[in-house]
N, C-alpha and C positions, 0 to 999 in steps of 0.2 A: 504494500500500500504506500503510494507516494504521499508525502506530506501535503497538507492543505496549503496552497499558495497564499502568501500574505499579500493582500491587495491594498493599494492605497485607497484612502477614503474617496468616495465618488465626489464629483463636483457638486458644490452646494447649489441647490435649487430651492424654490419655494416649496415648502412642505404642503402647501394647499394647491399645488399645480395639478394638471390633469393626470389621470392614471396612465393613459395611453402615451407611449413615447413616440416621437416622430421617427419615421423610417428614413434615415438620411442616406442609406445606401440601397439602391434598387437592385433587384435580382432575386433569384430563388435562394431559399435558405440553405439549400444543399451546396451552394457555391461559397458559403461563408465558412471559413475554417473555425473549428472550436479552439479552445485554449490549448488543447493537446496536439493540434494540427491534424486531427482526423476525427471521424465520427466515433463517439464513445460507445463502447459495448458494455459499460457498467450496468448492473441491474440491481434494483432494490425492490423491497416488498411494497404492496399497495398501502400498507399501514404507514410506512415511512413517508410516502408521497402525500398521503392524507394529512399527516402531522405537519409536514412542511407547508402544504397548501392552506391549512387552517391558520398557521402563523402568518403566512403572506397576506391572507385576507384581513386579518386583524390590523396589520401594518398599513395596508391600502385604505382601509376604512378610517384609519387615523390621519390620512391625508398625505402620506409619504409617496413620492414618485416611485415608479416600478424599480428603478435601479437601486435606490436607497433601501427600499423595502426588501429587495432580494439580498442586498449586502447585509442587512440586519438579520434577516431570517437565516442566512448562511452561518452566522455566528452562533445561533441558538439551536441548530439542528444537531442532535446527538449522534446520528449515524454519520460515520466518517465519509463513506462513499457519497452520500447525499450532500454533505458539506462541500466536497470537491466539485460536484456537479453544479451546485448553486453558485459557487464562486466563479466557475467557468461561464455560467449564464450571464453573470454580471459583466465579464469581459466582452462577451459576444454582443450584449446590448450596448455597451460603451462604444463598440465599433460601428454602430448604426443599425443593428437589427432590431426587429420588434421581439417582444416576449414570446409570441407564438412561433415565430421563425426559429428562435433560439432553442426552445424546448423540442422542436422537431428533430434537432440533431441528437437527441437522446431518446430514441424510440423504445429502448429497453427500460427506461425509467418512467417516462410520461407516455401513457397509452394514447392511441390515436384519438380516442374520444376526448381525452383531456386537451390535447393540442387543438382539435377542431373547435371545442367550446371556448377555449381561450381566444382563438382567432375571431370567433363570432363576437365575443365580448369586447375585443379591441376595436373591431370595425363598427360596433354599435355604441362605443363609448360607455359601456356598462360592465367593465371587467370585474369590479367587486361583486356585482349582482350575479354574474355568471359563475364566478368562483364559489360563491355561496351555494349555488345550485349543484355544481359539480362535486363540491365537498359533501353535500347532503346525499348525492347519488352514491359516492364511494363509501360513505359511512353506512348507508343502508345495505349496500352490496356486501361489505365486510361482515355486517351483523347477520345477514341472511346466510352467507357462506359458513360463518362460524356456528350458526345454529344447526345447519345440516351436518357439519363435521362432528360437533360435540354430541349430537344425538346418535351418531353412528359409532362413537368410540366404545361405549359399553358393550353393545352387541358384538363388535369386532373382537374385543378382548375376551368375551365369553366364548366365542367360537374358537379363537386361537388356543386358549387354555384347555378347552374341551378336547380339541384334536390332539394337543400335546399329551393330555392325560391318557387318552385312549392308546396313542402310540407308545407311551411309556409302559403301560400295562402289557401291550402285545410284544414289546421288545425286551423288557427286563423281567417282568413277573411271570408271564405264561411260560417262557423257556425253563424257568426253575421247576415248574410242575412237570414239564416234559422230561427233565432229567430224572425226577423222582419216579415217574411211571416207567421210564426205560429201565431203571435199576430194579424195579419190583417185578417187571415182566408180567404185568396184569393188563387185561383189556380196559380201555377207557370208554366212558360214555360218549355217544356220538357228538354232543356239543363240545365237550372238552377236546376230542380228537380234531374237530373242525377248527377250533381256535388255535390249537397247537400247530396244525398244518399252515394256517395263515401266518402265525408267528415265525415259523421256520422259513417260510417263503420270504417274509420281510427281512429277516436277518441275512439271507443269502442273496437277495436281489435289491437291497435298499439303494445301492449306488446306481443301479440301472433305472430304478424307479425315479430317483432324483434327477438323473440326466434326462430321462424321458419327459418329465414334467417341465424342466427348464427348456428343453428343445421345443416342446409344444408351445410354451409361453413365447419364446423368441420367434417361432414360426408365425404364430398368430399376430404378434406385434409387427413383423415385417409385412405380412399379408394386408394388415390394416392400412399400410402406407399406400397401397393401391387404391385409387379413388373409387373404382367400381366395386371392389370388395368392401370398402368402408361404407359406401352408400347402401349396399345390400344389407350389411350388418345393422346399420342405423335404421333402415326401413323395417327390418325384422324386429328390432328392439321396440320400435314405436308401435308395432302391431300387437305386442304381448299385452294381454289384459292386465290392468292395474299398473304394471311396470311401465307400459307405454304411456299411460296417462300421467304418471308421476314424472317421467322424463320430459314429456312435452310441456307440462306446466312449469317445471323448473327452468327449461330452456326459454320458454316464452316470457316467463317472469323477468329474466335477465334482459331479453331482447326488448320488451316493452319498457322496462325501467330505463334502459339506455336510449331508446328511441324517443320516449316522452321527454327525457331530460334534454336531448338535442333539440327537439322541436320547441321546447320552452325557452331555450337559449337563442332561438331565432335561426337555427341552422335550417336551410331549405329541406323539404321533405325528401327529394331524391338523393341529396347528399347524405342526409341522415340514414336513409335506407341502405346506401352503399356501405356506410360505416357499420351498421348493426349486422350486416351479412357476415362479417368476420367475428361477431360476438359468439355465435352459436358454434358448437363443435359437431353438430349433426347435419349431414349433407342435405337430407330432404327439407329441413327447415330453412337452411341457407338458400336452396334452390327456390323454395316458395317465396322467400323475401326478394330474391332477384326477379322472379316473375311478377311480383307485386310492383316493383319499381318500373318494369317495362310497361305494364298495363297502365300505371298512373301517368307515365310519360305519354302514352297514347290517348289519354283523356278520360280514363275510367276513374271512378271514385275508389277510395280505400275500402269502404264498406262493401261495395259491389264485388270487388275482387276477393275479399276475404270470405264473403258468403259463397262464392263459387269454388273455393279451394277447401277440400275436406280437412287438410292438415291444420288449418286455423281453427281454434276453438270457437264455438258459436258466439260466446260472449264478446269476443274481440270484434266481430263484425257488427254486432248490435250496438256496442258502446262507440265504435268508430262512426256508425251512422248518426248516433246522437251528437257526437262531437263535431261532425261535418255540418249538421243542421244548425248547431248552436255556435259554430266558429270556435270551438274549444277542443279540437282534436288532441292537442298535447295533454290536456287535463284528463281526457277520457283514456288515453293510452296509459297514463300513469295510474289511473284507477284500475285498469286491467292488471297492471303489474302488481299492485297491492293485493288484488283479489287472488292472483295466482300464488303470490308469496304466502298468503294465509292458507290457501289450499295445500301447498307443499308442506307447510309446517304441520297442518292437521294430519296429512297423510303420513308424514314422518313419525308423528306421535303414535298414530295407529299402528304403523309398521313395527316400531320399537316395542309397543305394548304387546303385540302379537308374537314378535320374534323372540323376545326374552324367554317367556314360558315354554314356547315350542323348542327352543334350543336347549333349555334345561331338561326338558322331557327326553329329547333325542339323545343328548350326551349322557344324561343320567341312565337312560334305558340301556345304552351300549355298555357303559361301565357296570351297571347292575347285571347285565347278561354275562359279562366276562367273569365277574366275581361269583355269581351263583353257579355258573358252569364249573368253575374250579372247585367250589365247595362241594358240589355234587360228586365231582370226581374224587375228592378226598374222602367223602363219606363212603363211596363205593369201594375205595381202596382199603379202608379199614373195616368194611362190612358193618358200618354203623347205620342204624335205621334213620330215615329222613323224617 
């Protein structure tokens, strides 16, 4: 990690001047060198970007110009990578670039959504307002993602420990019984013989099993890089009952949250649709959004296209129609996002509530079957009544 460069204090300007800086050098931002002389590949988490953006918004609302606000925010950011990026942003802006052009040189730090919304805020002279909206978007996105992740932690831990417990019994405990029965030269009950056969097979072939699972995983990962295979898999997942509905609502919640935020910031509808196409990781949904953009360009309404496409949930078309009639499409799209986020949270709670007892019953049943089978074998070995 290279040290954070020490910058001279920026030129003194009126603290109540406009937020937007004048673009003194014309040309595309890609032609402007960064402080390092090349496009940065540094990457930081969304949480760090959100923390920086909130500090920047506070300074802008206090009346500081963008370069002074960035210089001050760079000194308060705790993440060293982000501090370097902010200080380089100051240098780029001092050379004549706008804030939006400067942050486009760091695509691994500032997502495309962030850069486009900042550009819209600069062009409209409402950068603080737009930053407030984008901060709210990222805060809700992080909260929503954290909810899904934290809700999945306990079931995942339960599954892992259950599998480890079963493998431990089959690998270390059952073979001991096999040695006892072999030394006594007595017949074993069918269930015990079945478990011992499985245990012996695992001991003899565990390396092949591990290699096979790893090879299958890598093969699947490589196959998913093919666009046709990925699209087929995505289409299959979206058609699975319950699972498909959960995936679709989770994806459309993110799409609608992003799309509504862009529209609220004044980004044109076609431009915003091109941006949200890259938000979803499911090809059928991305293709549907691309088709929506083409139809809108040809003069169709958003609600009409959504009603004709089965992949769009019905509520999206209905609320889009209300938004078009009332001139508040952005508000309606955000309401769709809120509704889908609530649905995903409710479905996640239901899934966790059903998964936990089901997993306990399955793992407990397997362990109980192993233990009872071995006890029956011991009783038979000693001619003890059950």
